[in-house]
C-alpha positions in Angstrom: -0.1 -27.1 -11.9 0.5 -23.4 -11.5 -2.1 -20.7 -11.3 -1.3 -17.0 -11.6 -3.3 -14.6 -9.5 -3.6 -10.8 -10.0 -3.4 -8.3 -7.1 -1.5 -10.5 -4.7 0.9 -7.8 -3.3 1.6 -8.7 0.4 1.9 -11.4 2.9 -1.8 -11.0 4.0 -2.8 -11.5 0.3 -0.9 -14.7 0.3 -2.7 -15.9 3.5 -6.2 -15.0 2.1 -5.5 -16.7 -1.2 -4.1 -19.8 0.6 -7.3 -19.9 2.8 -9.5 -19.8 -0.3 -7.6 -22.9 -1.7 -8.0 -24.7 1.6 -11.7 -23.9 1.7 -12.0 -25.7 -1.6 -9.8 -28.5 -0.4 -7.2 -27.8 -3.1 -3.8 -28.8 -2.0 -1.1 -26.3 -2.6 2.7 -26.9 -2.9 3.5 -23.2 -2.6 1.8 -19.8 -2.4 3.9 -16.9 -3.6 3.0 -13.4 -4.7 0.9 -13.8 -7.8 1.5 -17.5 -8.1 0.1 -20.7 -6.6 1.4 -24.1 -7.3 -1.0 -26.9 -6.8 -0.4 -30.6 -6.1 -3.0 -31.7 -8.6 -4.9 -30.4 -11.6 -8.2 -28.7 -10.8 -11.5 -29.2 -12.6 -13.3 -26.5 -14.6 -16.0 -26.3 -12.0 -13.4 -25.9 -9.2 -11.7 -23.2 -11.2 -15.0 -21.4 -11.7 -15.7 -21.4 -8.0 -12.2 -20.4 -7.1 -12.4 -17.5 -9.6 -15.7 -16.3 -8.2 -14.3 -16.5 -4.6 -11.0 -14.7 -5.5 -12.8 -12.0 -7.5 -15.1 -11.3 -4.5 -11.8 -10.6 -2.5 -10.3 -8.3 -5.2 -8.1 -10.9 -6.9 -8.3 -12.5 -10.3 -7.0 -15.5 -12.2 -4.7 -14.8 -15.1 -4.9 -16.8 -18.2 -2.8 -15.3 -21.0 1.0 -15.3 -21.1 1.4 -11.5 -21.5 -0.8 -10.7 -18.4 1.0 -13.3 -16.4 4.4 -11.8 -17.3 3.1 -8.3 -16.4 1.9 -9.6 -13.0 5.2 -11.3 -12.4 7.1 -8.0 -13.1 4.8 -6.1 -10.7 5.2 -8.8 -8.0 9.0 -8.8 -8.3 9.1 -5.0 -8.0 6.6 -4.9 -5.0 8.6 -7.7 -3.3 11.9 -5.9 -4.0 10.7 -2.5 -2.7 8.6 -3.5 0.2 10.4 -6.7 1.4 14.0 -6.8 0.1 15.3 -3.3 0.7 18.9 -4.6 0.9 18.7 -5.8 -2.7 17.6 -2.4 -4.1 21.3 -1.7 -4.8 21.2 -4.1 -7.8 20.3 -2.9 -11.3 16.5 -3.3 -11.8 16.7 -4.4 -15.4 19.2 -7.1 -14.5 17.1 -8.2 -11.5 14.0 -8.5 -13.7 15.7 -10.2 -16.6 17.4 -12.7 -14.3 14.3 -13.5 -12.3 12.1 -13.9 -15.3 14.7 -15.4 -17.6 13.8 -13.0 -20.4 15.5 -10.1 -22.2 14.8 -6.8 -20.3 14.0 -4.9 -23.5 11.2 -7.3 -24.4 9.9 -7.1 -20.8 10.0 -3.3 -20.9 8.2 -3.1 -24.2 5.5 -5.5 -23.1 5.0 -3.7 -19.8 4.7 -0.3 -21.5 2.3 -1.7 -24.1 0.0 -3.2 -21.6 0.3 -0.8 -18.7 0.7 2.5 -20.5 3.6 3.3 -18.3 7.2 2.2 -18.0 8.7 -0.3 -15.6 10.9 2.5 -14.2 7.9 4.7 -13.4 6.1 1.8 -11.8 9.2 1.1 -9.7 9.4 4.8 -8.7 5.8 4.8 -7.7 6.3 1.8 -5.5 9.3 3.4 -3.9 7.4 6.6 -3.2 4.6 4.6 -1.6 7.2 3.0 0.6 8.6 6.4 1.5 5.0 7.5 2.5 4.6 4.5 4.7 8.0 5.1 6.4 7.2 8.8 6.9 3.8 7.9 8.5 5.5 5.5 10.9 7.9 8.3 11.8 10.6 5.8 13.0 13.3 6.7 10.5 14.9 10.0 9.6 14.7 11.1 5.9 18.4 10.3 5.6 17.8 6.7 6.8 14.8 6.3 4.4 16.9 7.6 1.5 19.6 5.1 2.4 17.2 2.2 3.0 15.6 2.7 -0.5 18.9 3.3 -2.2 18.5 7.0 -3.1 21.9 8.6 -3.8 21.0 11.4 -1.2 18.1 13.1 0.6 17.8 15.7 -2.2 17.2 13.0 -4.8 14.5 11.4 -2.7 12.9 14.7 -1.9 12.9 15.8 -5.6 11.4 12.5 -6.7 8.8 12.6 -3.9 7.7 16.1 -4.7 7.5 15.3 -8.5 5.2 12.4 -7.8 3.1 13.7 -4.9 3.3 17.4 -5.2 4.6 17.7 -1.6 8.0 17.6 0.0 8.5 14.8 2.5 8.3 17.3 5.4 5.0 18.8 4.1 3.6 15.3 3.6 4.4 14.4 7.2 2.4 17.5 8.4 -0.7 16.6 6.3 -3.8 15.3 8.3 -5.0 13.2 5.4 -1.9 11.3 4.1 -3.2 9.9 0.8 -1.6 6.6 0.4 -2.4 4.4 -2.6 -3.1 0.7 -2.2 -0.3 -1.3 -3.8 -2.7 -3.1 -6.2 -3.9 0.2 -7.5 -0.5 1.5 -8.6 
């Protein structure tokens, strides 16, 4: 049995969710971003308790097919941008269509309809949050960040960064209060 969980965006989220299943003595086969596969079916009462526990932690169980698909798209993009930088060189539409076994146009239309933004804009916002994170760490040059996140050059990264944040990357680094957005709120 598979359950789909909203707002799982990082390794810590996976650990927290896995712990909640363990607390209820629900055996998992796998816990991935946005998806938990269980060894056995769960009762309605177990599902109700699980839902309450997950909601108290900022997660939610997903029931309808559209919402599950949207969450899968988001999780694939988050995973790609924040954990699989080397794969950023592939075409996003091909990546999503291949991983979800669906036509990209239908995925794109569904995403836009439900989220009121495009997949591309969501992808860019994830990349900009990653740029912010890397700028704060101050371990890589802007050129290295551009290369890591598959920008064609520093100017492209800087222009996109300024368009989204209102700051150049250099100005952002100088800010005292570097406003980062939690991934689940993008």
